[in-house]
C-alpha positions, 0 to 999 in steps of 0.5 A: 639141878641144870643150869646152863645150856649145853655141856662142859667137857668133864676134865679138859681145860677150855682154851679161850683166847680173850676178847678183840677190840672189837668186841667192844670189852676191856680197853687198850691204849697206846701212845701216837698213831695206831696205839689202838690198833697195836694194843688190841692186836697185843692183846689177841696173844693173851690166852686163858686156860681153865680146868679142874684144877688151876686157872692158867693166863698166859701171854705171848706178847709183852710181859703180864702186869697184872691178873686177876680171876673172880666170880661172884660165888666163890669170889677171888682166885689167887695165884702167882705170877712166873719170873718171866712175868709171861704166866700166870697160875692160880694157886688153889683149885678153881670152883667147879661149874662156875664162870670167872671173869678173867681181867689182865694187865699187861705190858709190850717191850716199848712200855705200853699198856694194855690188857682185855677181859674174859670169861673162862668156864670150869667143868660142872661138879659130879651131881652127886658133889653139889649141894641144894638149898630148898628155901621158905618163902616162895617169892612173890608171897605174902607171909605173916608176922612171923615167917622166918626165912628157911633153908634146908639142905639136901647134903651135909654143910660142914663149913657152915661159915663160909656158906652163911657169909653167901646168904644175906637177908635185907629189908625196907624198912631195915630189921635186925635179924640173925641166922642160926643152924639146926636140925631139920627134923629127918636130921638135914642141916637147915639155916633160919634167918629170924627177925629180933621181933615179929616184923613190921606189917608190910616190909619188903625182904630180899633173900639173896644165896650166893651158893654158885660154887662156894665150897661148903666142905669136903669138895661139895659145891653150891649152885645156887645164885637166887634173889628171893623177894617177898612181903610181910601183910597184916598182923594176925596173932592168935594165943590157944589157952588150953586152961580155959579152952579159947583162942584170941585172935588179933588183927593190927594189934586190935582183939577181933575174938575170942573162940571156944576151942577144945585142944589136946587131952590128957596124954595128947597134950597140945605143944606149947609155945609160939608155932607159926602157921605153914599152911592151910588146906580147905578139907583134907583126911586126918587119921592117926596112922599119918602121925604115929598113933596106933593101937587103943588110941587110934583114929580115923576122922575121914574128912577134915574141913578148915584146916591150918597147919602149925607144925611138921608133926601135924598139929592143926586147928580145925574144924571138929564138929565131932567135939561140939559139947567139948568147945571151950568146956574140956580138951578132948583131941589127939593134939590138934585144936578143934573149934566149930564149923562156923569159927574154923572157917572164919579163922581159916580164911584169915589165916596166912603161913607165917602168922603166930599162933602161941599155945599157953598152959600147956605141956612141953615145948614145941621143938624149934625143927617142928615147922618154925619153932624159931620163937621159942628160942631167946634172943641171945641163944638164937644169935650164937647159932650163927656160925658167924658168932 
């Protein structure tokens, strides 16, 4: 991922003179006429160098009083002054690929104080040592009341506590919630933030990722600073009763329709528990190979319309005209929930990513990482999954 224009030298230190008074950054002061000019001249004698192993600040005029080196992701970089107070060297290795702000305060031989502020860049980490988090939902979207914030990382996160400290979710109105760590279906580390209860409609949510330069453990570094805003839409909440072969849909707390459906047959039971709408498609081809069903139970349904996806493993709500005689009477699918063409279109037009669909009176509960199965974990257990508990 390209983060800044231009390339940094991979190993060579970058030597920068701190900004002069004419640049308008920092301040200089001194007693009597010409004090500002003298302080500015002294400030030009302060230099800072950033390399792979240390950040070094030197002054050729006077003594260093204090040095602060910081960056938004990794935070402050600790260091030590030399005995003669003419040099400051960081004790820890600086984070690669970040811009550090260096704030220096110094004192001349005559007791006059002066200082400057500047920025130094550290060399980028090699691409194979970078960590990227793929987040959802996207910024600017409107989602349902059950939508968690989810981040899947492209490399293992060994220091989950540090990473979690650099992630936050805030909302208007304020909403109680917690991060919890899990493994995604492919084994990737994943962090989800879920409210204790469903979001209130029209809540404004902000995800902040301050991971640029953060060591995720073992010398792998985040490279993202993101602010992601999204909105919670209407409360569209559905319940599929496998025993009754019905799906009840409510909007804003009011039941609007009960639809006859056909769920998974014996041996292909629809997942139990609360599933969350992932996405939807007006038409797609469905065949058993895509969900790992082969042999005598294999099928190819061809073009299927009004599809609302509930799990990563391939559970959908969709139109199933070939099962017309089963709706409300028998369960005859391979795990999806089918309904008539008109009913499926009606639901499709109202469904949004993040809407909850709770399946009752079936068998095995959906796994927490099979889509967004977060709501099938009790609140105490969910909070215990945070690296900061």
